[in-house]
N, C-alpha and C positions, 0 to 999 in steps of 0.2 A: 215380567222379569226385566231387570235393567240390563241393557246391552251397552256396554261401554266401548265396544269396538268402533273404530272410525268408519264413517260412511265411505262409499266409493268416491264421492266428490272430494272429500277431505284427503283421501289417499292420493287422488290424482293431483290435487293442489300441492300436497307435500312433495310428490315426485317432481312436479314442475318446478317448484321453488328450489329443490336441491339440484335439479338439472341446470337451471339458470345460474345458480351459484357456481356450479362446477365449470360451466362454459365461461362465465365471467372470470373465474380464477385462472383458467387456462389462457384467457385472452389478455388480461390486464394485470398490472402489478397491484400491490396492496398499498393503500394510503393510510398512514397513521398521523393524526393531528394532535399536537399538544396545545390545548385550548385554555385560554385565560381571559380575565376581564380587564387587564391593563398591562402595560409594559412594566417589567421588573418583578412579576410574580414568580419567575423562574422557569418559563417555558423552554428557552434555549438551553438553560442549565440541565433541566430534566431530559431534554432530547439528547444532549451530549453524554449524560450519565447512561442512558439506555444504549447509546452507541458504544461506549466503552465496555458495557456488559456483553453486547453482541460480539465485539471484537475478541473478547476472551473466549467466546464460544467458537471462534474460528470462522465467523461469517464474513463474506466479502462485502465490505462496507467502505464507502468513500464520503468525504465531506464536499458537497457541491458548492454550497455557499452558507456561511455562518457569519452573523454580525455580532461580535462579542461586546460592542459598545464600550470598549476600554475596561471591562470588568476582569480583574486578574483571575478570579475563581473560574470564570467561564473560559478564559484563554488557557488556563491550566488543563482543562478537560480536553482541549484540542491536541495535546501532546500524544504522539503515538498513533494518531489517526491519519490516514491518507487523505490529503486535501487536493482537489483539482485546482489548477490555476484559474483565476478569474479573468474575465474580459475587461479590458480598459477602454472606456468610451469617453471621448471628449464631447462635452455639451455645454454651450454658452460659456466657454472659457474655463469650465471646471472639468476635472477628470473623475469619472465615475467608475466604480467597480461593479460589475454585473456577473450574474451566473452564466457560465459557458455551457449552454444546452448541448451543443454538438460534441463538446469534449466528453460530457457524461454519456451521451448516446454511443460514442465510439468506445469508451472504456467499458460500458455496459456492466456495471457491478450488480450485485444482488440487491443492495440497498444504497440509496443516495440521501444525504441530509441536505435539505433546501430550506433555509430559514426565511421568515417573513413572507408568508404565502400571498399577502395582499399587496406586495410591492409592485409599483408601476415601473416597467422597464424603460430604459433610455430609448429615445427615438432611433429608428434604424434597425432595431433587433427584430427577430422573426415574429415575436408575439408582443402585444401591448402590455400584458400582465404576466406576472410570474406564475400565477395559478395555471395559466395556459401552458407554460413550460412544464409544470408538474403533470398536467394532463397528457402531454406528449411522452413524458417519461413512463407514465403508467401504461399508455397504449403500447409502448415498446416492451412491456413485461418487466419493468424495473420497479421495485418497491421504493416508496418515498416516505421519509419522515419530515414533517414540516410543522410550523408554528403559526398561530393566528389568534387574534383577540376578538372578543365578541362584538366590539364596535365596528369591525370591518365587515360584518355580514350585511348584505345589501338590503334585506328587508328591515333591518334595525337601524339603518342609517339615519332616518329622520328622528327616531325615538332618542337615539344617543345625542343628536344635535339639540333637541329640546331640553334634555336633562343637563347636559354639560355646557351648552352654549358654544360648543366647538363642532364645526362641520368636518367630518372625516371624509377626505376626498378619495382615499384608496379603499375600495370595497371588493368583496368576493361574493359571487353568486351563492345563494343558500344551497344550491344543488351540489356544490363541491363538498360542503359539510355533510349533506345527506348521503353522498356516495362514499364517504370515508369508511374504510373497513374497521378502524379503531379510533376512538376519540378519548384522549387522556386529559381529564380536567386538572389543571395545575392551579391550585387555590392557595391563597395567602390572605390572612385577615388584613383589612384595610389599614389598621393601626401599624402593623408590622411593615406593610409596604411603605407607609409614610416615613417610618423610621429609616428604612433602607434608602429612601429618596433623599432624606436630609443628610445621611452619611455619605452621599455621593456614590452609592452602589448601583444606581440606576442611570443617572445622567451626571454630567459634569456640573459643578456648583452653579454656574450661571444658568444653564438650562434647567436645573432642578428648582431654582428659585422661581423661574417663570412658570414651570409646570405646576408648582404648588399653588400659584395664584389662579391658574386657569383650569386645567383638566383634573389635576390630582387633588381636588378638594374631597374631604371625607364623605360628604353627602353624595357626591358623584360616584365615588368608588363603591359605596354601599349599594347603590342602585345597580351599577354595572355588575357587581358581583352577583346580585340576585338574578339579573337577566342571564348571566352566564350559567348559573346553576339551573335555571329553568330550561335553558336550551339543552344542557346536558341531560336533564331529567326527561325531556321530550325524546331525546335520542335513545335513552335507556328504555323508555316506553315503547319505542318502535322495535327495539330488540326483543322486548318481552312479547309484543304482538306476534313477531315472527316465530318465536319459540312456542307460543300458544297455538298458532296455526299448524306448526310442525307436529305438535303433540295431539292435534285434532281434539282440542278441549271442547266439550259440549256446553257452551254458554250461549245465550241468545245474542244475536247480532243487533246492533242499534239500527235505526232507520238510515238508509243511505242518503248521505248529504252531497249536494253539489252547489257550489257557489258561483255567482255571476257578479262581476264588477263592471260598472259603466265607466268607459274611458273616453275622454274628449281632449280638446286642445288646451283646456284651462290649465294654468300652472299648478292648480291644486290636485290634478289627477294623479301625479306621482305619489303623493301621500295616500290617496285612496287606494292605489294599486298595492302599495306596501302593506296597508292595513288589511286588505283582502288576502294577501299572501299569509300574513300571520294568522288570520282567522282560519284559513284553509288548513294551515299546519296544525292548529289546535284541534280542529275537527277531523283531521286526517281525511280530507275530502278533496276531490278534484275541483278545479275552478276554471272559469272561462272569463276572458277579458273581451268585452263586446263594445264595439263602436257603431253607432247608428249614423249613417251618412244621409242627411236630409238635404233639401235644396239649398238651405242656408249654409250648411256645412260644406257643400261643394264649392262655395265661393270663398272659402278661407284664404287668407293671404299666405305668402310663403313661410313667414315666421310661425304662424299658427299650425300650418300643415307639418312643418318640421318638428314642432313640439309634440303634435299628435303622434307622429311616427316614433319619436323618442319614448313616449309613454307606452306605446304598444310593444316596442322592442324591450323596454324594461319589464313589462308583464311577461313577455316571452322568455326572457332570461331568468325570471323567477319561477318559471314552470307552468305558466298559464297557457291555455289553449286560446289562440287568437282568432276572433271571428269579426267580420265586418258585414253589416247588412245595410240595405238601402230602404228608406221609407219616408213618409211624409211627417209622421209623428213619432218622437223618440219614445214616449211612454208606451204607446200601443205596440210598437215594434219590439221593444224590450220585453214586455210581458208576453207577447206572442212567442218570442224565442224561448223565454223561460219556461212557458208551458210545454213547448215541444221538446225541451231537453230535460224535463223533470228537475228543474232548479228549485232548491228549497230555501235558499237565502240569497238576497240581493244586497250588494254593497254599493252605496252611492255617496257622492260627496255633496256638501252644501256650502255655499258662500254667502257672505253678507253684502254682496255687491248690488243687489237690486234695491231700488228705492222703496220707501214705505208705501207710496201711492200705487206703485206697480204691483206690490204684493197684495194690496187691497183690491186691485182691479182684476187680477186673475190668479189662479192657483199656480204655485211653482211646480217644477218637475218633481221635486221630492214629495210635495203634498199630493200631487196626482198619483204618484207611484204608491204612496202609502194607502191612499184611498182605494185604488183599483187592484192592489196586489193580491187580495184574497187570502189564501192560506200560506202565501210565501212571506217569510220573515224579511223585513227590510232593515238593514243596518246603515245608519247615516253617520258619515265621518265629517267632522268639521274641517272645512277646506283651509289649508295653509299653504301658501306658495313655497316653492323650492327656494333655498338661499340664493339670492342674487337674481331671482326671476322677476320679471316685470309683468304686472297684471295688465293685460290688454283685453279688449272685447273678445268674447269667445268666437264670434263669427263676424269679423270686421270685413267690410267690403274692400277689395284691393284697389289701391290707387292705380288708375290706369290712364294712359294717354290715348287710348283708342276712342276716337270721337264717333266712330261709325254707328254705335247704338243710339247715341243722342241725335245725330243727324237724321237717322232713320225715324226716330220718334218725332222729331220736328217735321219731317216730310209727311209722316202719316197724319199728324194733327193738321198740318196745312192743307192736305188733300181733303180731310174730313170737313174742314172749315169751308173750303170752296164748294164741296158738295152740299153742305148745309145751307150756304148762302144761295146756291142755285135753286134748291127745292123750296127754300123759304119764299122766294119770289113767286113760286107756283102755288102758294097758299097752303102748303103742308103744315100740319100742327106741330107744336113744340115737342111732342112725344117722339115724332119721327126724327126731329133734329137730334134729340138726345140719343136715339138708337144709332145714328150715324157716328157720334162720338164714342159710344160704347163699342161699336164695331172696330173703331180705330184702336181703342185701348186693348181689346182682345188680340188684334193683329200684332200690336207692339209686344204684348206679353208672349205670344207664341213665337215671335221672331227674335226678341232680344232679352227676354227674361224678366225677373221680378222688379228690379230697381227702375229700369226705364218705364215699365208699365205703371208703377206707382206714380212716377212723375207725370206720365200721360194722363192718369186719372185726375190728378190735381189740376193740370193745365186745361183739360177738357172742360171742367167745371168753370174755370176762370174765363175761358174763351166763350162759353155759352152765356155767362153772365154779362160779359162786356159787349158781345155782338148781337145777342138775341133777346135781351130783356131791357125794359125801360128803367132808368134813362140809358140810352145807348152810349157805348164807348166810355163808360164810367164804371168804377168798382163799387158802385152803390146799388141797392135793391129798392125799387119803388114799391113793389108789392111783397109783403112778408110771406105770402104763400110760396114764393119762389125759394125761400129758405129751405122749406121741406123738399122742394124739387132738387135743389143743390145737394142737400144732405143725402137724399136717396140716390141721386146720380153718382155722388162720390162713393157711397157705400157699395153700390152695385158695381161701379168701376173697379174699386179695390178688390172686391170679392172675385170679379171676373178675372182681373189681372193675376191675383194670387192663385186661383184655381188653374188658370191657363199655364202659369209659370210652373206650378206643381206637376201638371200633366206633361209639360215639356221636359222637366227634369226627369220624371219617371220614364218618359220615352227615351231620353238620352241614356239612362241607366240600362233600360231594357235593350237598347241597341248595342251598348257596350258589352253587356253580358252575352247577348246573342252572337256578337262578333267573336268573342273569345270562345264561346261554346262551339260555334260553327268551325272556328279554326282548329280547336282541339279535336273535334270530330273528323274534320278533313285530314288533319295530321294522322289520326289513328287509321283512317281508311287508307290513306296514301302509304303509310308505313307498312301495312300488312301486304300491300301489293308490290313493294320494292324488294328486289332480291340482291341488289348490289350495295355495298357499303358506301361507295362514293355518291351514288344517287340518293341514298337515304340521308347522308350528311348534308348534301346540297338542299334537299327539300326541307329538312328540319331547320337549317339555318335561315332559310327564306321565310318560313312560317313564324318562327320566333321573332325575327326582326320585324315582320309586319305587325304582329299582334302587340308587341311591347314597345314599338317605336325605338328600337335599339339596334346596335350592331351585334350580331350573334355569330359566334364561331365555336365549332366543336373540335376539341383536341383529342386525338387518339394516341395511345402509347404504342411504341414499337416493340419489337420482340424482347428488348432488354428492359421493358417497363419504363421507358423514358418518353416524355412528351416531345413530339416532333413539331417544328414550326410549319405552318401552312403558308406558303409563299404567296398564294393568291390573295390573302387577306392583309398583307403587310401594309398596304397603302391606306386602308380604312380602319385598321384595328390596332390597338396598343400592342406592340410586338417587341418591346424592349426585353433585355435579359431578366429584369425584375419581374415582368409579367409572366415569363415562362417559369420562373421560380415559383410564383404563386400557383400556376396551373399544376406544376409537378407536386407541390405540397398537397394540393387537394387530391390528386391521384393517389398519393402515398398514404394519406390519412383518412380519406373518405369523409371529409368535413368541408363545409363551405369556407371560402376565404376571399379576400379582396375587398373592394369598396363596399361599405355598409356592413362589414362584419368586424369582429374583434381580432381576427388573424390577418396579418398583412393588410391593414386598412388603408395604407397609402397607395395601393394598386389602383390603376385607372379603371379596371373592369371588375365585375363580380364573377366568381368562379364557383360553380356548383358541381358536385360529383354526380355522375350518372351511374348509380349503384345498382347492382343486380345480386341475386343470391350467390353468384360465383365470383364476386369482386366488383371493382370499379371498372366499367367498360370504357369510360372516357370522362372528359371534363367539358361542361357547357359554360362558355364564357359570354357574358353580355356586357356591353359598354354603352351606357346611356349617351344620347346625343348631347344632353345637358348634364354635365358632371355634377352640378349642384342640385339637381332634381332628385329628392329622396324617393326611394321605391317603397311603396306601402307594403305592409305585411301580407295583405291578401294577394297583391301582385306577385310577391315573392313565393307564396304558397302555390300560386298557379304556375309560376316558373318552375318550381320544383316538380310539379306534376308533369309538365312538359319534359323535363329532364328524365323523369322516371319512364315515361312513354318511349322516349328515344332510346334509353338504355336497354329496355326490354326488346326493342326492335333490333338493336345492334346484337344483343345476345341471341336473338332468334336467327339472325344471319350467320353468326359465328357457329352456332350449333348445326345449322344446315351445312356450313362449309366443313365442319368436323365430320358430319355424317357422310358427306361426299368423299372426304379424305379416307374415312374408314372403308367405304365401299371400294375406293381406289386401291387401298392396301389389300383388301380381300382379292381383288382382281390381280394385284401384283403377286400375291402368294400363289394364286393359281398359275400365273405365268412362270413363276420360279419352279413350281412343280413340273410344269411342262419342260422347262429348261433342264431340270434334273433328269427328266426322261431322255432329253436330247444328249445328256452326258454319255449315254450308252454308245453313241458314235465314237467318243473318245476312248471308251473302253474296248470297243470292237477293233479299232485300228491297231493298237499294239498286239491284241490277241491274234488278229489275222496275220500280222508280220511274224509273230512267234510260231504260229501254226504252220505258215508257209515255209519258214526256214527249217523247222523241225522235220516236216515231211520231206523236204528236199534231201536233208541229211539221211533220213531213213531209207528213202527209195534209191538214192544215187550215192550211197556211201563209198562204193568201190570205184565209181567213175569220177568222183570229184577229187581234185588234187588238194594238197594241204592248204594252199592259199585260199581257195574257195571255201573249204570247210571252216577255216578260221574266220572268214568274213560272215558266214552264216551264223556261226556261234556268237560272234560279236553282235550281230543283229538281235539274236535271241536275248542276249544279256542287256543290251540297251533298251529294248522294248519292255523287258521285264522290269527294269528299274523305273522306266517311265510309268508303267502300269502301277507299280508299287507306290510311287509318289502321288498318282491320281487317287488311288484308293485311300492313302493316308490323308490327303486333303479332304476327301469326302467324309472320312471318319472324324477328322478334327472338326469340320464344320458341323457335323451332327452333334458331337459332344458339346461344342461351344454354344450352339443355339439352344440346346436343351438344358444348359447349366450344369451338366453332370461332370464337367472336367475338374480334376483335383490336381493342384500344383504340387510338385515335389521339389521345393526350393532348397538348394544347397549352395554353399559358398564355392564358386568355381572361378578359375582364372579365365578371363575373357578371351585371351589369345588361344586357349585350347578349344573353346567353343567355335571360334572363327576358323581355326585350322581344321576341325572336323567337318565344318560346312564346306570348306574349300576342297577337301578330299572327295566329298560326295558330288561336287559339281565340276570336277576336273575335266570331264569330257566337254561340258558346255564352255569351259574357259580355255579350251585348246586354241593356241594361236593368239591369245590375248595377254597383255601385260597387266598383272594385278599389283597395284601399289598399295601397300599396307602401312598405315601410320598409326601406331599406338603410343599414347602418352607415356612418358617415363614414370615409373612407380605407379602404374595403373592398379587400383585396388581390386580386390576380389569382388565378384558380382554375385548377388543373392538371387538365384534364378533356377528355373527348371531347365537344365541343359538340353534335354531332348526337344522340348517345345521351342526354345529360343534358337536351337540349331535349325529347326524347321522354318522359323522366321527367316534366318539368314539364307537358307537354301532357296526359299521362294523369292526373296529379294534379289539374290544373285541371278537366278533364272530369269526373272523379270527384266533385269538390266541387260542381260545378253540377248533377250528376245527383242528388245526395242532399241538396240544400238547396232551399228555396223559391225560385221565380223572383223576381228583384228584390232578393234578400238580398245583402248585401255579401260581398266576398271579400278576405282579407288575405294578402299575400305579404311575408315578412321574410327578409332576408339579413344574416348577421353572421359575423365571423371567429371561428374556434375554434383550438385548439392545432394548428398545422401543417395548416391547411385552412380550409374555409368550411362554413357550415351554412345550409340554406334551410328555411323553414316555410311551409306553405300551410294556412290555416284558413278554415272556413266557419261559417255560423250555422244549420246544419241540426239534425237530431235527435241527431247523434253516433253513437257505436258502442254496441252492446249489450255487456253484460259478457261477456268471453271472446273477443269479435271483434277486440280490439286486436292480438292476435298472429296470428290466423288469416286476416285479410284479405289477407295477402301470399301465401297459398297459391294454387296454380294452380287456376282454375275456381271458387274460392270467392267468392261474391257477397254474403255476409252472411246472418245467420240470419233477417233480416226482409225479404230480397229478394223483390220482387213478381214474379210470372211475366210480367206484361206489360211490365216494365221492360226496355229494350233493354240488352244487354251480354253479354259472354262470360266474365267473370271472369278475364281475362288481364292487364288493365292494371296493377294493383298488383303482380301477380307479376312482370311485366316490370320495373317500377320497382325492386323488391327485387333482382332479378338484376343489373341494370345498376349499381346503387349498390354491391352486393357486389363486382362485377367491378372497381370503382374502389378497393376496399379500405375502403369506407365503411360506414355503418350507416343504417338507416331504421327509424323507429318511429311508432306511431300512438297517440293518446290523445284523450280528450275535453277540450274547452275548459271553463274554469271557469264561463263565462257561457252555456254552451250551444253545441253544435256540435262539430266534429271538427277536430283538428290533426294533420297528418302532417309529420314533420321528418326530413330526411336530411342527412348530412355527406359531404363529398368531401375526403379528406385529400390532402396532397402530401408527397412524400419529400424535397423540397428547397425552399429558400427561393425565393419568387417574385422575378422581376426588378423592380427599382425603376423605376416609371413615374409621372410626375406627372399622374395622371388624376384628375380631380375626380369624386366619386361623384355621379352625376346620376340622377334618377328617370326611368326610361323612360316616355315618354308613350304613352298609348293612341291608336291611330289612330281 
């Protein structure tokens, strides 16, 4: 029986794909590209038409940047659309208009229109390319509509140049097109496009005539149109594949493909990399860019090494996995890696630079690869250098003024000659003399490398011929048998020097890898044993600096998420404002920036995010001692590994601190419970006073005169009121902490609430002057009068408690934006430094609170909770003339009703 139900694996894959799509949708904006094959097909026009339709639907849409090129029909579609102002940048005497990225981020609309995705920004802007601006908009959750032509895709750059003869300098990584959520193909037949061009609807007449002669030839347009259609078809095929996997269609899967492309310093490698990218896209297969570093490759000059790094960065930007291995033979290392990674296809380039005799003498790399590849398919790409590239030898020896290797070689040969002359006088055979020279050749190879050892081999044969064969001291050979001796001596010397140099190189590579591995292991061991952030940063900076021969600094964010400067490193590290801007950008966007990247490339240092699952823990900055020394991709990958290790160590310390803080909070809660138990003392005091006064009245009612009875009754009343306030505070705190409080907000005159609070505290205010200042025409306040009256009572009691008896008290009320504000000020000693923010904490009574002073530390905490429940704020500060001021605001969400109430000062009873 046929079971068409999806398997468990298919269901899991579908759930995973849908989950990733939901996460991506929640995290990023959506990108829609209007894709064409040439300027003038109507991409900008179609984008503006779509924008006008969206505006009619009520969508929040703005025009970030649109280039109408003087076309009236395009300019007409801009009418009625909100346009952001552009940046004006002066560059080489010209004024350039650029997209204002920060203005778009500040405005943060639903959709932004950004024309010409491949545009290169003016120097000095945050990003080098406009597509990077678009990426930042998408990361901020803003949808973007943009336009791009097929010739601007990075992988098609060389193809378009060969077809049209025009090198397009502005390119966009293919990954941008691949990540686009929607691609709209804007197509126009080439003949109609040429008609539009001749009519001046694409360029002005002078530019149109030039374009017709160069790029806009009909044969060019036909080919470009086909490429654009194929790219769009490939994109549709990807969508179909996603739909098929979602539907769990039961069709056989093809053999899994993996591509490997060989990358070197040759100028033709860029073409090979782009060809591999296109082949990988056609096969929907992952691909690896591999460079084999041999002993000869290690001696590349600076120009070749720079070109190699450019090729590897190009492959990385096109989506390749970058791998560098070391070995003696390129073909064997390449095939060994291919077998280990299950590679099915190898892409390699060939050039016509080798001479005919050289090709006859030995097999080329391509021929050896084809011969030894077995079941792996080999694709050979004809090597063509990049426009403007200069063909140089792939592994040229660097011109060096260091004479030390050559002086050492001369010394070794001189010493060997002296030894040979000495033993020759003792009657030793010529074979022994030859061994002395071979020993010198091996020593030179082990000490100074391949080139000096080759020279030593040649010179040793020459010295043996001149000094130890007849006729002596001449370059002639008397006995032809010595020719065989010379040839054997030269071959053995060259082999010995080559093998020794190879072993020396492999030993150097092993030592380098061992040093890096040991440093990484040491860092991991050390990080696990460090419990303090400062020590961890110091150890990490020292290790990274030693391993990579750089200045390394770790930046950590403060509580506001801002990078703080590290003063200890200002003398040795780039610490300008621009450098801190780069570090802050990396912290905010979780992407590398700085030197060697496409974001803020003019920075002096390279900045890497130290990312963790909970966000970016910090930024690792490295500044090379030699600013012109390019950092290889494998070194950058290792550096990223270090950054990840450090990030997780910082996260471990942070979690440990949070755990410690949680334990501390638990202990604090236990302490507060104990303090609540201690409140029983404050409850017993008034109860004891009430009980004592009541019993005296009961037992001695006839013996007490009227004055004493009145004093006892007054005591009962005062202590009852004190007990009532204490119980109210405890109830308020319980309700506020549990979130069960419900506000009964009504429009109330503020003077009435203040007056009610003054009547409740008139005994505490006895003998004091109360100065009340209420603004004229004070509006009604939207508040819970019972709770706000409790706030005023607690603030008045607090002021009387911490100021001298008889000192005045000030109460002020004034309107603020959509609300009212109240201030209560006394003439006491004020707050100690640091107490201004802590006095609103529960049970906190001030750093100088006296043990004999009555109070629980609940009053101001309750005030803070009530004001916050109203959506307001409360703050404390010291008065300029001495004393303390506490100010709180009560906002209102709507305008108060208009009442003709005169602002009257409440009178004290």
